[in-house]
N, C-alpha and C positions, 0 to 999 in steps of 0.2 A: 340539155335534158338533165333534170335533177337525178342524183343518185341517192337512194335511201338505204341505209344499213338497218336491217330488221334485227337489231341486237342491242342489248344493254352492256355488252362486254367491252370493258375499257381496252382490252388487249386487241380485239378486232378493230376497234376505232383507231388505236395507235398504229396498227399496220397500214391502214389507209392513209392516215395523216403523214406518216413517214415516207410514203410513196408519192405524196403530193396529189392524192386523189380527193377532190372536194366531195363532201357528202353531208347528208343530214341523218340524224339517228331517230329511229322509231322502234322502241322495244316491242317485240312480239310476245303476246301472252298466249301460250299454247301448252297443252299437256305433252311433256317430253318423254313420257313413258314408252318403252318399246312394246310392240304388240307381241302376243304369244307366238313363238316360232319364227319371229321376224329376223332375218339375217342382218348383221351389222351394217353392210353397205346399203341395203334397202332401207334400214332404219334412218341412217344419217341423211340419205337423199329425201326420204319422206318428210322428216322433221325440218330440213332446210327449206323445202317447198312450202310446208305449212307455215313456217315463220314468215316467208316472203309474202304469201297470200294474206296472212293475218295483218301484216303491216300495210299491205296495199288496199285493204278493204275501204278505207275512208279517203283515199287519195283522189284528187281531181287533177286533170291535166297530164301531160306527158311526164313520165318518170321511169327509172329503172330501180327495182327493189331487189336487194340482195339478202338472202337468208343463208345461214350456215349452221351446221351442227357437227360436233366433234366427239369421238369415242376413243378410248384407249383399250386395246385388245392384248391379252396375254393368254397363251395356251388356249385360244379359241373362246375365252370368256371376256365379257365386257367389264371394264373397270370404270364406273361412273364417278361422280363427285362423292367424296367421303361424307358420311353422315355424322361423324364424330372424330375427335383426335385419335381415338384407338383404331377406328376404321382407316384413317390416314396412315397410321403406323403399319397396320396390316398390309395395306396396298404397297407401301414403300418397301417393306420386307420382301414382298413377292417380286417387285421390280429389281431389287438388288442383285447386281452381277448378271443381269439377263437382258435380252433384247425383246422389246415389245413393239407393237405397231400402233400408230396414231392414224385414225381414219376420219377425214372431214368430208362432209357432203356440202355442196354449194348449189344454191338455186338462184337464178337470175331471171326476174320477171319484168318484161317491158310493158308499160302501160301507155295508152289505154288499150292496146291491141290484145294484151294477155299472152304474148309470145313468151315461152318459158324455155330456158336451157338449164340443164343440171349436169353436175360432174362430181366425181369422188376422187379424192387424193389420199394416197397412203404413204407414210414415212416410217421407216424403221429407226428406233432409238435404242441405244445400248447404254445401260447404267453400269458404273463401277460397283464393286461390292461395297455395301454400306454397313457400318457398325450400328448397333442399337443407339449409341450416344449421338451419332450423326443424324439418325432418323429422329430421335427425340428433340434434338436442337432445331432441326428443320421444322418439325411439326409445331414447336413452340413459337415460331415466327408468325404463324397464322396463315402463311401462304397457301398451304394445301387445301384450305377450306372450300373454295368454290371452283376447284379445277378437276377435270376428269383425270383419273390416275393419281390424284393427290400431289401434283407438282406443276410448277410453272417453269418451263425451260428458259424463259427470258429473265428469270429472277435468280434467287439463290440456288435453286436446283441445277442451274447450268454447270456447277462444279461437279455434279455427279455424272454428267453425260460424257461418255468416252467416244461415242460414234453416232453419226446421223447419216442415214441413207435416204435421200429424197429431199423434199422441200422443208426447210427450217420453219417458214411461216405457217405451214400446215400444222406443225406441232403447237405453235402459239394459238392457232384456231382459225386461220384463214389463208388458204393456199393462194398467194398473191398472183403468181404468174398464170395459174389456171383461171383465176377470177378475171384477170385483165383480158385474157383471150376470150372469155365468154362475153365480157362487156363489149369488146370490139366487134364480136360477132353480131351483137344486137344493135350496133351502130353508135355506141357511146364512145366519146373521146373526152379527155380532160379539157380540151380546147373548146368544146361545144357547150360547156357549162355557162 
């Protein structure tokens, strides 16, 4: 049974590749805006499902489609992707010397039956205190641009992280063990490809 990743994220694709999970990619095009009053967990689960359903729309034959969405939370507020370098600096100053949470929603849709499984994973990440020059140098690399919370834990920002509680892959954007359990629950195995 074919596995379809409903994402254009190179980080999510790299997680599956490194785990030896064969897949095809089909980027989902949806509005990723949170709804007014929507709680973060509800938001990531809804967006993950919308991505999976969007990528599944034109599929024929048996397949399993995976959608995912990630948010960074600090003091109860959502930190999305920075809109500018100054916005990235602001986010990194807020994260400096503090613990934040990374929340990822995963939706797995089996076709043609339409059976859906969803789950959310939370990981706590603690940053060392960062100087303005460290923040400026990191922002200058361009890495923060397309990442929730303005950092990529698998890249240069790894040097800022002093502690992780939970799934590392969740912080990268795809909680691998949780996803693998959902895939098995829906009858997928790498040997069945």
